[in-house]
N, C-alpha and C positions, 0 to 999 in steps of 0.2 A: 655935616661933610654938607661940601662945595653947592650950592643952588645950580639946578643948570645938567646935570649927571642923572646918568641914567642909573636905575636901582644894581644895589652892587649884587652881581653874581651869586648862587646859593655856594659854591663853590669856595667862593672868598670866603664867606663868611662863615662857613664851616671853620677852613683854614686857622680863622679871625679868632675864634672862641677856643677852640681845642688848642693854638699855642696859648694860648692865657690861662686855661685850663692848667695847660701843662706845666706853663713857670713859677702856679701859685703850686705849684706840687713840689715843684721841687724845691724853691723857697722852704717851704712848711718840713721839708726832710731837710734843710742844710746847706742842699747843693747849690754854692753861691761860687763864683769867683773862676768861673771857667777861661773868662782873659779878663784881665787886672793891667791898666795900665797908671795906677795910683802914683806908681814912681818917677812916672813922666809927664802926671798933670799936676798944675799948681794949686788945684783946689783938689779936695777931698770933698763928694760928697754923699751925703747921709745915707745910711740904708733903706729909707721909703723912696729913695731918687728912682733903686732899681725896680719895685713896684708899677710907680710911674713910666717909666719906660717900657715895663711892658705891653704896659694897656698903650702905651700912646703905640709901639709898634703892632698887635693888636688889631689895633683901627687900621692901621695903614693898610694892614694886612684883607681889610673889609673893601679895602680903596684899589686893589693890586691892581684890576684891570680896568673897573669904572674910571678912575682917574690915574694912569700909575706915576707920572711925571710927579702929581701931589704926593704920593701913594711913598715914593720913593723919597723926597726931600724932611718928608713927616718921620722914615725909617732912617734915614742920617740923621739927625736931628735926637732918637732916642737912642742909637745905637750909641753917639756922642754920652751922651749923659749915663747909659748902663757903663760904658768901657773904664769911667771914673768913678763908679760906685762898687764898684765889683759882679761884673757883667756874671748875667742868665742865658746858660746853651740855648734854649727856647728864644730866648731873644735873639742870640746872634744869627741862629739860623734860621730865624724869619726875615732878617735882613739878606739873606741871602736869597731867600725867594723874592724879594722885592726886589731885588736888582735882576734875576731871571727875569722877574713880569715886567719891569718897564721895559729892558729891552726886546718882547715877544710881542707885549700888548702894548706897547710906546709908539707913539708915531714914528713915522720913518727918521724926522730929523735928530729925534733921541736915541731910536735904537742904532741909527747910524755914529752920534760922538759918544753914546756911552760904553763903549769897548775902550777905545784910544785913553776916556777918561780914568778908564780902571788900570791901565798897562801904565799913565802918570804915576796914578796914587799908589799904584805897588813900587813902581820904582823908586817915587819918595819919601815913603815908610822901608823902605831898605837902605836906601843909604843917609838919611838926616838918623836913624837910631846907630846907623853903626859908627857913625863920623861922630854921636856922642858919647856915647858907650864905649864905642872900641873895642870889643867883646863881643869874640864867635854868636853870642847867644842872642846877641840882637837882632841876627839876621831872620828867625825866629816870625820876627815885626813885619818882615814885610813878607815872609812865607806864608802868615796867617792871613794877612792883606790880603795877599792873590788870593786866598781861598776865599776871602768874603764878598770882593769883587771881581777881578776878572773871570775866577773860575764862572760860576752862575754868570755872567754878562757874556761871555763865551757860547756857552751850553744853552744860551737866550736866541744867539745870534747863528746858531748853528739851526735851533728846532727854525726859526723864524724862516732862514732861507730857504729851506723844505717845506715848508707851508708854503710860503709866497710859489716858490716854483711847480709847487703842484698844485695852486689855485692858477699859477697859466698853463698849468695845462691840462689841465680843467677848462679853461677860457676859450682853450686851443681846438680843443676837444670839441665843443659845443660852435666852436665858429663852423669847426670844418662839417660839424653834423649838419650847420644850418644850410652851408654852401650846396652842398650836397641835393639838402632838400630842394633849394629854392633851383638847384641846376636838374632834379628831379621834374621839378612842376615845370620848368621850361621849357625840358624835353618832354613830358607829356605836351605841353601846350602845343610847340614847333609840331608832333605827329599827329596830333588833334587838327591842328591845322592844315598840313600835308593830308591829310586822309580825306578832309572835307572841301580841297580843291581835288583830287583826285576825284572824289566821289562827282562832283558835280562837272569835272572834265569831262567823263569816261559815261555817265548816265543820265547829265540832261539834255545834254543835245540830241539823246536819241527819244524822252521825253516828247520832248518840243516838237520834234518833227513828229510824233504823234500827234501830238495837240492838234497840231497843224491841220493836217491830211483829216485826223476824225473830224474837224470841224468841216476841213471841207467835203466830204463824202459824206454830213450833213446837211446842205446846203446846197448841194450840185443833182440836178434833176437826172442827170447822164447817167447811167447804166457803165460805161467804158470809165468813162472818170471814177466812177468811186471805188468799180473792182482793181484799179490804178491803184487809188488810194488806200482799200482796204491794204494792200498787195507793199505798200510803203511801211504800210503802219503795225503790220508784221515782221519784217524785216527789222526795224526800228524796235521792237520789241524784242526778236528773238536776241542780238546784240545788248540790248540793253537788259539784260538777265540775267547773260555769261558776262558783262562787267561785275552785276551787282554779284554773281558768286567769286568770282575771283578774287572783290576785295571783301567781301564776310568771309573767304578763307584766307587770307592774310591777315584778318584780324584775330581769328582762333588758332589760326597754327603761330600764338607766342613765342612758348619755347621750343619751335623744330626751324631747321631752315624751309621757310617759302621757295615755291618752286619758281625760278627766277621767268620771270617775262619779259621780254624785248621792250626795250623804253620806243617809242615814236622817235623817228627823223624826220627831218625835210622832205629826202628823198621821196616820204610817201603824204605829203602835199598835195601831189596830183591825184590821189584819188579820194582825199580826204575835200577836194572842191568838185570833184564827180560825184560824191557822195552829196554834196550842197545839193549841188544843180538837179540830178536826182530827188530831195525832198521840196525840192522848190516847183515842182509841176505842178502844184497845186496855185502856189503864187504867180498870177500873169504878171508879167514884162521882169524877171529878175534874170540877169544875165549876170556868170562869173568868168574871170579871167584871171590867170597866172602868170607874172611876172617873174621872173626868178634872172637877178641880173650878177648875181652872182660869179667871181671869178671860175672857170671849170679849171676842172685837175687841182684846186686848193687843197690845202693840209685842213682834213676833220676837223670838225668846230669841235669844243668840248660838249659833253653827254646835257649834261645839265642844262646848257643853252640850246643845244636844240630841242629836248624835250620843252622848253621852258615857250619856245620859239613857237614849237607847234601848238601847243598848247593854245597860246593866245591866236593864234590865224583857228586854230577850232572852234573858241567861245566867240569871237567875232562871227566866223560864219552865224553860228548859232543866233548870233543877236540881230544878227542879218532877216536871218529866215521871221524874226518876232515879229521886227518891226521896222525894215527898209520898204520906204516908196521903191514903184516899179523904176528902173536901170541897173546900169551894169557895174555890178561889184571888184572889185579888183584887190589881190594880192600881190603885195610885191615885196623880193626878197632882197638885200643888196650890203655888201661884205666893204668895209672899209679902213684902209690898212695908214691911211697917214697921219690919224688924227691922234689924239693925245696921249692916249691909254694904250701902253704896249699892249701886239697881242691883235690890236684892233679893235671894231666896232662890227656888229648884227645889227641890223635893220630890218627892222617887221611894220611893216605899212597895212592896212586894210582900210578900204573907202566905201563905201555902198552911199545911195542915194539918201537923202535926210529927206524925210515929210515937214515940209513949211509950211501945209493947212493949218488956221485954228485948231485952237481945242474944241471950240464947240461942230465943228463941222469934221472932226481927224476921228476914223475908225475904228481908233485903238490899235492894238498891236495884236498879230493873229496869234499868240501865245503868252499869257500871262509869266510877267518875270518877277526874280527879284532881286534883283542887283548885287548878288552874290558873285555873278561872274566876273565882273569889273572889279572885284573886290578882291576875287581869285588874281586876275592879271597882275594887279597892283603888287600882291604879294609876291608872287611869282616873279618880277620884275624887280623888285627893291630884294629879294636875298642874292638876287647874283649883282646890284649894285648897281641896275641900270637904272632907262628915265620912261617914264609911260606920259601919253598922251592921250586923249578920250574925249570927245565930244564933236561938236558939232566944228565944221569949219566949211568957206565960202575958198572955192576954188575955182580951177576956169571954165569946167563943166554946170555951176551952182552949185549951190547949200549941198555938203557932203556929212555925212558922219565917220570921222578919220578915227582909226588906231594906232598909235606907232609908237615902238617900240623900240628903245637904241639897247643892244646889251652890251657887255664888253666882253670879249672874247680871252682874259687872262685869266677870268676869274675872282679879280681882286679890286674893282671898281668900289666905289661910294659913292655913284651917281644918286640922286636925292627923286624922290618918287613927282611927278605931275600930274597932279590933277585935275 
């Protein structure tokens, strides 16, 4: 057996041993000469050559799956010896199995070339004896050749094609399942990100106001100021609890249709700024101003753009209450229709006084921050294909903290985020 080959399959070993024992039994019973070409052969081989051909054919059967090409070559040589010495039907049958196995288990090149080679062999085996013998009986040689070569080769090609089609279908099914799993995971991650943004935007502002006013209530000695702070704390507690309940109901109602809720729009910015002004009663020196420079009577903005703009302003005002120095906070909206983006752009800007004192003298934020608000804003802007800038900026009035978002109104923008 050639080195470097995988071990023979137990089925192949059984076929080889069974063929060998069956051939020996036929010889013992004197059943030889199933196919005999002694009249056409220039030489006549002794009887023992049939046994040798049978043994070689059995060995080739053992290699039918491990080395199909080698097995077919050995089997062809053994068949030639067998046909010239008085053949055994067992040897002939094993050869047809070798042709079948060569097409089924062989490399693609062998499987592709062997059936046409069998057809050519059959044609030669039909034409040549007919030309030499010139008898109708000589056509049986071509028929026998077709049964020995083309029939098993064609059967092997059909079976191989079916197996390859089944394997391709299995791989396609696995690929489809993998893509479905990736889509499911991506949907889960996107939904978790959306819920995280909504949870932060809806609840974190109220909790920040509670933290700011509770700090003021503990530090101020004025009873009236303390009562006012406690009133704001209670209002934000009730609102935050209501928002939390709505989110919990949305999460629990996974199979049903959740009750639709109206998405906040830019028309509600007046109320949002007024609430920030109310929440800032415990922060001395903070003033708020809203500048809406959008054209009056224009077309309605896409709902995702309005929601993103509203949440950006909401988070910016929350951060202002926690971190800004005394001064004026300006919320500005502008709409541009002469840009390169079809449908125009919406610009949202929030500027607040920036505390430039050294770290050792800085009093620290009025409420702790985690940075999740900026992450949520960047995610919202990125989903719409816009750009976002958030950081210190030197303006006409001095150092400010500026948040500036540019959102395409067509929903097809591919802008990158600016950190």
